[in-house]
LOMAR-871735 format. One record per residue (C-alpha): residue in one letter; x, y, z; residue number from 1. Coordinates in Angstrom, 1 decimal. Example, Ala and Ser with C-alpha at 12.3 -4.5 7.8 and 13.67 -1.06 7.14 Angstrom:
<recs>
[a [12.3 -4.5 7.8] 1]
[s [13.7 -1.1 7.1] 2]
</recs>
This chain:
<recs>
[x [190.1 -6.1 109.9] 1]
[x [188.7 -3.0 111.5] 2]
[x [190.9 0.0 112.4] 3]
[x [190.1 3.3 114.1] 4]
[x [192.0 6.2 112.6] 5]
[x [192.1 9.1 115.2] 6]
[x [192.9 12.6 114.0] 7]
[x [194.8 14.7 116.6] 8]
[x [195.3 18.5 116.7] 9]
[x [197.7 20.6 118.8] 10]
[x [196.0 21.7 122.0] 11]
[x [196.7 25.4 121.8] 12]
[x [193.9 27.2 123.6] 13]
[x [191.5 24.3 123.5] 14]
[x [189.6 25.7 120.5] 15]
[x [189.9 24.6 116.9] 16]
[x [192.4 26.6 114.9] 17]
[x [190.3 26.0 111.8] 18]
[x [187.8 28.6 113.1] 19]
[x [190.4 31.3 112.3] 20]
[x [191.0 30.1 108.8] 21]
[x [189.7 31.9 105.7] 22]
[x [186.3 30.6 104.6] 23]
[x [187.7 29.2 101.4] 24]
[x [190.5 27.3 103.3] 25]
[x [187.9 25.7 105.7] 26]
[x [185.7 24.8 102.8] 27]
[x [188.6 23.2 100.9] 28]
[x [189.5 21.2 104.0] 29]
[x [185.9 20.0 104.6] 30]
[x [185.5 19.1 100.9] 31]
[x [188.7 17.0 101.0] 32]
[x [187.3 15.1 104.0] 33]
[x [184.0 14.5 102.3] 34]
[x [185.8 13.3 99.2] 35]
[x [187.9 10.9 101.3] 36]
[x [184.8 9.5 103.0] 37]
[x [183.0 9.1 99.6] 38]
[x [185.9 7.1 98.3] 39]
[x [185.9 4.9 101.4] 40]
[x [182.1 4.3 101.0] 41]
[x [182.5 3.4 97.3] 42]
[x [185.3 0.9 98.1] 43]
[x [183.2 -0.7 100.9] 44]
[x [185.8 0.2 103.6] 45]
[x [183.8 2.9 105.4] 46]
[x [182.3 2.0 108.7] 47]
[x [181.9 5.4 110.2] 48]
[x [183.5 8.8 110.8] 49]
[x [182.7 11.8 113.1] 50]
[x [184.2 15.1 114.0] 51]
[x [184.2 16.0 117.6] 52]
[x [183.4 19.2 119.6] 53]
[x [186.5 21.1 121.0] 54]
[x [188.0 20.0 124.3] 55]
[x [186.5 23.0 126.0] 56]
[x [183.2 21.2 125.8] 57]
[x [184.5 17.9 126.9] 58]
[x [183.7 16.2 130.2] 59]
[x [185.4 13.4 132.1] 60]
[x [182.9 11.0 133.7] 61]
[x [183.6 8.4 136.4] 62]
[x [181.4 6.3 138.5] 63]
[x [180.7 8.3 141.7] 64]
[x [179.0 7.4 144.9] 65]
[x [176.2 4.9 144.6] 66]
[x [177.1 4.5 140.9] 67]
[x [175.9 8.0 140.0] 68]
[x [178.1 9.9 137.4] 69]
[x [180.9 12.1 138.7] 70]
[x [181.4 14.7 136.0] 71]
[x [184.4 17.0 135.7] 72]
[x [185.8 19.3 133.0] 73]
[x [188.3 17.7 130.7] 74]
[x [190.6 16.9 129.1] 75]
[x [193.3 18.1 131.4] 76]
[x [195.4 21.2 130.9] 77]
[x [198.6 19.3 130.4] 78]
[x [197.2 17.5 127.3] 79]
[x [199.4 18.5 124.3] 80]
[x [197.1 17.3 121.6] 81]
[x [193.4 16.5 121.5] 82]
[x [191.2 14.2 119.4] 83]
[x [189.3 16.1 116.7] 84]
[x [187.7 13.3 114.8] 85]
[x [187.9 9.7 113.8] 86]
[x [187.2 7.1 111.2] 87]
[x [186.5 3.4 111.5] 88]
[x [187.4 1.5 108.4] 89]
[x [187.1 -2.2 107.5] 90]
[x [190.2 -3.1 105.4] 91]
[x [192.1 -6.1 104.2] 92]
[x [195.4 -5.1 106.0] 93]
[x [197.0 -2.8 108.4] 94]
[x [199.0 -1.4 105.5] 95]
[x [195.7 -0.3 103.9] 96]
[x [194.7 1.5 107.1] 97]
[x [198.0 3.3 107.0] 98]
[x [197.4 4.4 103.4] 99]
[x [194.0 5.8 104.4] 100]
[x [195.5 7.6 107.4] 101]
[x [198.2 9.2 105.3] 102]
[x [195.5 10.5 102.9] 103]
[x [193.6 12.0 105.9] 104]
[x [196.8 13.5 107.2] 105]
[x [197.4 15.3 104.0] 106]
[x [194.1 17.3 104.2] 107]
[x [194.7 20.9 103.0] 108]
[x [195.1 23.7 105.6] 109]
[x [195.9 27.4 105.4] 110]
[x [197.1 28.3 101.9] 111]
[x [196.0 24.9 100.6] 112]
[x [199.2 23.3 102.0] 113]
[x [198.9 19.7 103.3] 114]
[x [198.7 19.8 107.0] 115]
[x [200.4 16.5 107.9] 116]
[x [197.9 16.0 110.8] 117]
[x [198.9 13.2 113.2] 118]
[x [196.6 10.2 112.7] 119]
[x [196.8 7.5 115.3] 120]
[x [195.9 4.0 113.8] 121]
[x [194.7 1.3 116.2] 122]
[x [193.1 -2.0 115.4] 123]
[x [189.5 -2.5 116.7] 124]
[x [189.6 -5.6 118.8] 125]
[x [186.8 -8.1 119.0] 126]
[x [185.8 -10.1 122.0] 127]
[x [187.0 -13.7 122.3] 128]
[x [184.5 -16.3 121.3] 129]
[x [182.1 -17.5 124.1] 130]
[x [180.9 -21.0 124.7] 131]
[x [177.2 -20.0 124.8] 132]
</recs>
């Protein structure tokens, strides 16, 4: 079963709070994430993971006139949290996806304390079989 684990951060001013951390705090946080990913690779559960640019750089795109892209700034100001990164894991059960999400949530923050970052867990759906 594949799951997407999405890490959310409080919106604040639209920039990452980690940019104001002490260098050793940021290094510890990043090292924790690398260690988590290495463990998932070793267990065969890692499909992919990426961090995302801050929402100040995000754009919302819709189909415009004649199918051309209509691009606006986004996400919208009323957004309370924003997506900062994600993992896709291939695991035996939803419970295992929850275990991995809890580990990601406990990444160290300022002062080395676990952050309890919200991690949204959603199963990656597959298309129904076709008769081709």
